[in-house]
C-alpha positions as CSV (number, residue, x, y, z in Angstrom):
1,M,95.2,72.3,114.7
2,F,97.3,75.5,114.9
3,R,100.9,76.6,114.3
4,I,103.0,79.1,116.1
5,E,105.6,81.4,114.5
6,L,108.2,83.7,116.2
7,V,108.6,86.9,114.3
8,S,109.6,90.6,114.5
9,W,107.1,93.3,115.0
10,D,107.4,94.3,111.3
11,E,106.2,90.8,110.5
12,A,103.7,90.5,113.3
13,R,102.0,94.0,113.3
14,A,99.3,93.3,110.7
15,S,98.1,90.1,112.4
16,A,98.9,90.9,116.1
17,S,97.3,94.3,116.3
18,P,93.7,93.2,115.5
19,I,94.0,90.4,118.1
20,R,95.2,92.7,120.8
21,F,92.6,95.3,120.0
22,T,89.8,92.7,120.2
23,V,91.0,91.1,123.4
24,F,92.4,94.1,125.3
25,V,90.5,97.2,124.1
26,E,87.1,95.7,123.1
27,E,86.7,92.8,125.6
28,Q,88.7,94.1,128.6
29,R,88.2,97.8,128.1
30,V,91.9,98.7,128.3
31,P,92.3,102.3,127.0
32,I,93.8,102.2,123.6
33,E,96.5,104.6,124.5
34,I,97.8,102.1,127.1
35,E,97.7,99.1,124.8
36,W,100.3,100.5,122.3
37,D,103.8,101.2,123.5
38,D,107.3,101.6,122.2
39,Q,108.3,98.0,123.2
40,D,106.7,96.2,120.3
41,A,109.6,97.1,117.9
42,N,112.2,95.7,120.3
43,S,110.3,92.5,121.1
44,L,110.0,89.0,119.6
45,H,106.4,88.2,118.8
46,A,104.6,84.9,118.9
47,L,101.7,84.5,116.5
48,A,99.4,81.4,116.4
49,Y,97.6,80.6,113.2
50,S,94.7,78.2,112.7
51,A,94.9,75.5,110.1
52,A,93.1,77.8,107.8
53,G,95.9,80.4,108.2
54,D,94.0,82.9,110.4
55,A,95.9,84.6,113.2
56,I,94.3,83.5,116.4
57,A,96.7,84.5,119.3
58,T,99.7,86.6,120.0
59,G,102.2,87.4,122.7
60,R,105.6,89.0,123.0
61,L,109.0,88.6,124.7
62,L,110.9,91.8,125.5
63,P,114.7,92.0,125.5
64,D,114.7,92.0,129.3
65,G,112.9,88.7,129.6
66,H,109.5,90.0,130.2
67,I,106.6,88.2,128.5
68,G,103.5,90.3,127.8
69,R,100.5,91.1,125.6
70,M,99.4,87.4,125.7
71,A,96.0,87.4,123.9
72,V,94.0,84.5,122.4
73,L,90.8,85.1,120.5
74,K,87.7,84.0,122.5
75,E,86.8,81.1,120.2
76,W,90.3,79.6,120.6
77,R,90.6,79.8,124.4
78,G,90.8,76.5,126.3
79,K,92.3,74.7,123.3
80,G,96.0,74.8,124.2
81,V,96.9,77.7,122.0
82,G,98.0,80.1,124.8
83,G,100.0,77.4,126.6
84,A,101.8,76.4,123.4
85,M,102.5,80.0,122.5
86,L,103.9,80.7,126.1
87,E,106.1,77.6,125.9
88,R,107.6,78.8,122.5
89,L,108.4,82.2,124.1
90,I,109.9,80.5,127.1
91,G,112.0,78.2,124.9
92,F,113.3,81.1,122.9
93,A,114.2,83.0,126.1
94,R,116.1,79.9,127.3
95,E,117.9,79.5,124.0
96,R,119.1,83.1,124.0
97,G,120.5,82.7,127.5
98,D,117.9,84.3,129.7
99,R,118.1,83.0,133.3
100,Q,114.7,84.2,134.3
101,I,111.5,85.4,132.7
102,E,108.8,87.6,134.2
103,L,105.3,88.6,133.4
104,F,102.4,90.5,134.9
105,A,99.5,88.1,135.0
106,Q,95.9,89.1,135.2
107,T,94.8,87.5,138.5
108,H,92.1,85.4,136.8
109,A,94.9,83.7,134.8
110,L,97.2,82.8,137.7
111,A,96.5,79.1,137.6
112,F,97.4,79.1,133.9
113,Y,100.8,80.6,134.5
114,R,101.4,78.5,137.6
115,A,100.8,75.4,135.4
116,H,103.7,76.6,133.2
117,G,106.1,77.0,136.2
118,F,105.6,80.7,137.1
119,V,105.6,81.7,140.8
120,E,104.0,84.9,142.2
121,H,106.0,87.6,143.9
122,G,105.1,90.9,145.3
123,E,101.6,92.3,145.9
124,V,98.6,92.4,143.5
125,F,98.5,95.7,141.6
126,E,96.1,97.3,139.2
127,E,96.9,98.1,135.6
128,A,94.2,99.5,133.3
129,G,91.6,98.8,136.0
130,I,92.5,95.1,136.0
131,P,94.2,93.3,139.0
132,H,97.6,91.8,138.1
133,Q,100.2,89.8,139.8
134,A,103.9,89.8,139.1
135,M,105.2,86.3,138.3
136,R,108.6,84.8,137.4
137,K,110.1,81.6,136.3
138,Q,113.7,80.5,136.6
139,L,115.2,79.0,133.4
């Protein structure tokens, strides 16, 4: 079991930062200077916690309707955490009146995002040495 909370960056920083560092910097070799940007303070953050209270996943929703920094710790992947977290962010975007949400999916995760109603647009591009695809979903 797990629970998901939607919080500000001030509330998320201590738990979200280590998850993002582990997944993006250590596992995927994203340069640390690319991982951190000025968008965290303006974004709504989703944090997933295990039944024991450990932070296990994170993601963010920017004011412009862009979802990003979706990261699930390896031992929790494939257990529905990422999908539940994504749906909470989509739900919040819908409630605040967003008509569309967008994200840049790593190409290996396209099927995951398609299963949640996202559709590809544009060409595949590279970010931090990883192929990505722009995707969007109408709300």
